[in-house]
N, C-alpha and C positions, 0 to 999 in steps of 0.2 A: 544822220537818220533821214531816210526818204519818207515822204508822206504821199499817200495815194487816196484818190476818191473811191469810196465804196459805191460802185456804180449802181444806179437805181435808187440812191438816197442822196441826202444833202450832207452826208458825213465824210470827213477826211480823217484818215487813220494813219498811224505809223505803220510802215511796211513790216516791221517786226512787232508783234503784240506780245502780251503776257497772259498766259493761261493761269488764272489764279488758283486752279485746282492743285498745282504742284506745291503751293505753300499753305493751302487751306484744307487739305485732307491728309489722310495717312495712307492713301493708296500706293504712293510711290513719289518720293521727293523729299521736301523739307518738313520735318516733324516738330521743329522748334519754332514757336510762333514769333518770337522776337527776331530770329534770323529771317523768317519769312517776310515779316513786315519791313525789315531792313532791305531785303531784295526788291520788294515792291517800290520802295522809295528810291533806291538806286536806279531802278529801271526808268522811273520818271525823270530822274536827273540826267540820264543818258539818252533821253529823247523819246522814250516809249510813251505814247499817249493812248494806246488802245489796250484796255484791260478786259479780258474775257472771263466772266464769272458764271456761276450757276447756283440757283437756290438749293439744289440738291447736294452741293459740295459741303460736306460736314453739316448737313441740314441747316444751312444758312450761316454757319460760322465763317466761311470764307468771305462772304459778303461783308460781314462785320469787320473782319481783318482789313479788308480793302478800305473801308471807311476810316478805320483807326490809323492806317498808314498814309492815306492820301486824301482824307476828307478836306483838308485845307486848300488843296489844289483841284478840287473836283471840277471846276469850270474849265480847266485846261485839258480835261480828259474826255475821251469817248468811252463812256461806261456801257459795257455790254453784260447782260446776264441772260439766264435761260429759265424757262418755265415748262410745265407740263406734267412732271412727276408729282403725285400727291404726297408731299413730304409731311403734311399735317396729320394724316390718318394712317401712315405706313412707316414703320421704323426703318432705318438704314439697314441694308442687307450686306452680308459679307461678300468679299470678292467683287465689289462694284456691280452686283446684280441689280437689274432694273426694278423699280417700284412701279405700281400701277399708274397709268396716265389718267389725267382728267382734262379734257379739252373743252369743257363747257364754259360759256361766257362768264358765269358766276365764279367758277374756280380761277379762271385767268385773272379776273379782277382781284380776287383774294390773293393770289400768288404775287401779283404786281404790288399790291399794298405792302405785303411782307418784305419784298425785295427793296422797295423804296425806303422803308423804315430801317432795314439793316444796313443799307448802303448810305444812309443819311443824305438823301437827295430828293428833289421834287420831280425828277423825270429820269427815265432810262433812255439813253441815246439809241441803243440797239437791243431790241428785245427778241430773243430767239426761242422758237419751239425746240424743246430738248428731245432729240431722237424720235421725231414723229414717224409714223408709218404713212403710207400713201393715202389711206382713207381720211387722214387728218389734214391733207394738203390739197388734193385735187378738187377742181370745181365739180359741182353736181352732187358732192357728198354733203348731206345735211349737217353732219358734225363739222366738216371743214368750212362750209359756207357760213355757219353761225359763228364759228371761231374767228374767221377773217373779218367778218362784219364787226365783231367786238374789237378786234385789233385796230380797225379803222376808227372806231369810236374813241378808243383810248388815245390814238394819235391826234384826233381832232380836239380832244380835251387837253392836249399838251403833256400827257403823262408818259408817252413814249414818242420818240422822234422818228424811228423806223423799226421795222420788224423783219425777221427772216427765219430760216431754219438751220438747225445744227444737226447733221445726220450721224447716226451711230446706233448702238454704242461701238460695236466692232465693225471692221470692214466687211461689207456684205454687198453683193451685186444688186440686190433689190433697191439699194440706195440710189442707183442710177436713175430709176424712174422717179423716186422721191425728189432728187435734186433737179431733174429736168422739169417736173411739175412745179416746183417752187419757183424756178427761174422763168419758165415760159408761161405758165398759167397764172401765177400770182405776182410775177415780176418782183419777187422777194429774193434777196441774196441768200446764199446757202453756204454752210461751213461743212467741209468734207475732210476725210483722211486722204492726204495726198503727199507723196514724196517720190523721189526718183527710183525707188525700189517698188513702190506700190502706186500704180497709176490706174487701177481698176475703175475708179470714179472720175478722176480728172480727165482721162482720155475722152469719154463721151460728154461730160458735163461742161468742161471749159469752152469747147467750140460753141455750144449753145449759148453760154453766158456771154461770150464775146459778140455773137450775132445779136442777142437781145439787149445788150448794154446793161447787164445786171451783174453785180459783183459776186465774187467767190472768196472765201477765207479757207486757208489750209491749216489743219492741225496735224500733229504727228509728222512734221517735215523731216524728222530724223529716224523714222522707221523704228520706233520704240527703243531707241538707243543705238542701233546698229551704225548710224551715220553721225554719231557724236564723237567717235574717235577714241573712246576709252575701252571698248569691249574686245575681249579675246576669248578663246575657248575655255579659259580658267575663270571667267567672270561668273559670279553667282549673285543672286538677288536676295535681299534681306527678307526675313519673315514679314508677311503683311504686304509685300510688293505684289500688286495684282498680276504681274507677269508670271509669278509662280502659280497663281490660280489658273490662268489661261493655259499655261504650258503644263499640262496635267502630269507629265512624267519627265524625269531627267533626260531620258532618251529623246523625247520630243524636243525639249529645250536645246539639247546639244545639236540635234539635226537642224533646227531653226537657225542657231547661231552659226554653225558651219556653213550653211547655205548662204546666209547673209554676209559673212566675213569673206567668203570667196568673191562675192560681188564687189564688196568694198575694196578688196585688193586690186581689182581690175580698174577701179576708178583712180588709183594713185597717180597715173601719168597725166591726169587731167587737172590736178590740184593747182599747178602753176603758182606756188607760193601761198595758196589758201589752206586753211584748215578744212578737213573734210566736212565739218559741220557748216562752214560758211558756203562751201560749194553746194551743199544740200539746200540751203535757204535761197541761194541765187537761182537754183533750178526751179524751186517751187514758185518763185516770184516771176518767172519768165512770161506767163500769159498776161496780156493787157487787162484781162478781167480779174486777175488776182489782186486783191486789195492789201491783204496782210497775211503773214504766216505766223503761227503761234507755236514756237518751240517750247520744249520742257525746260524751264529755268529753275535750277536748284542750287546754283553756286555763282559766286562773283565772276569766276573765270569764264564760265559759259556765257553769262550775261554780257560781259565785255566783248567776247567774240561775236555774238549775235548782233550787237548794236554798233559794230564797227565795220559793217560790210563795205562802206565807202572807202575804207583804207586798203582794200585788197583789189586785185584785178577783177574787172567786171566779167561776167560770163559772156563769152562770144557766141555768135550763132553757130559757128563751127563746133565749138565745145558742146553746145546744147545738142546739136545733131549727132555728135559722137556718143553722147550719153543715151540718146534715144535709139541709136543703132544697137548699142549693147543691150538695152532693155528689150528691144524687139526680138533679139536672139536669146533672151533669158540669160545673158552674160555667158553663153556657151555651156550652161549647166543643163542636166537632164531633170533635175528636181527644182521645185519652186515652192518653198515653205513660207516665204514672206507673206505677211497678212494674218499669221496665226495669233498675234497679240495686238493690242491696241494701246495707243498713247505713245 
């Protein structure tokens, strides 16, 4: 496992992180808690130290699961969680729909206290605003200025070590402004959707992050499953899988899959003994500003592939350039439906 500095903080994280939502919610992934906690433990044993959680994941149950699986090794981990959605006054909504945000200093402190209790810890290493909009980030906004002043206070009190933003929920061009404001105005790392098929945010944000010396985290490095190697045109999603909710019709789902699988086929000559999922992680980690990628982990085979990148050929600059040339030409296709789903 490689370990990288999260630029702009004093944190060092595993280059492959674990998004706890895959084992702590029923959106898509592991629905058996015992198996989920087993995967969390195995990830730690295979070198993963960065665990990315959120208080909205099963209304806090995902944080409790992390404590139950990894509480005894907490000091060896970089514990990250998210805040902003008012989970105390608004029930969870179907299809991963957003709840109302509350960015007031009082609510931030309340949310932090809840996460500390559920995670069984006295501090959060990396505390992230969960899907903020620009007005909650940029300087000059009263909401944002009060919020970031409170985050600095929490940091001075030792309750958090660093803070940043996690942009979403779905891929949206407006997040470019949000990410750049986070990095440039607040010098706060940002988490974005980024993979070799979806570079809408990475293309403008990563160069700014490199210039400013502020870190970036990438989620959805496998383009909602397209780059995991299991998907074909006969693949279906279980009831409750939020990809069904976002892909509103079978025709739309099939078009999305056909578009993506054609692109995946053109990547085959670049595998050089790698699994397609490993190539995807290597690509996402290419930037010197990229601290960690957060793949969807829901089985032991995938976990082993993701944590063994050092056992396969490294991505060369020539291969990276070839991938970027394909992307620049939309892989020779006239349609581009990637980005229709998230996670």
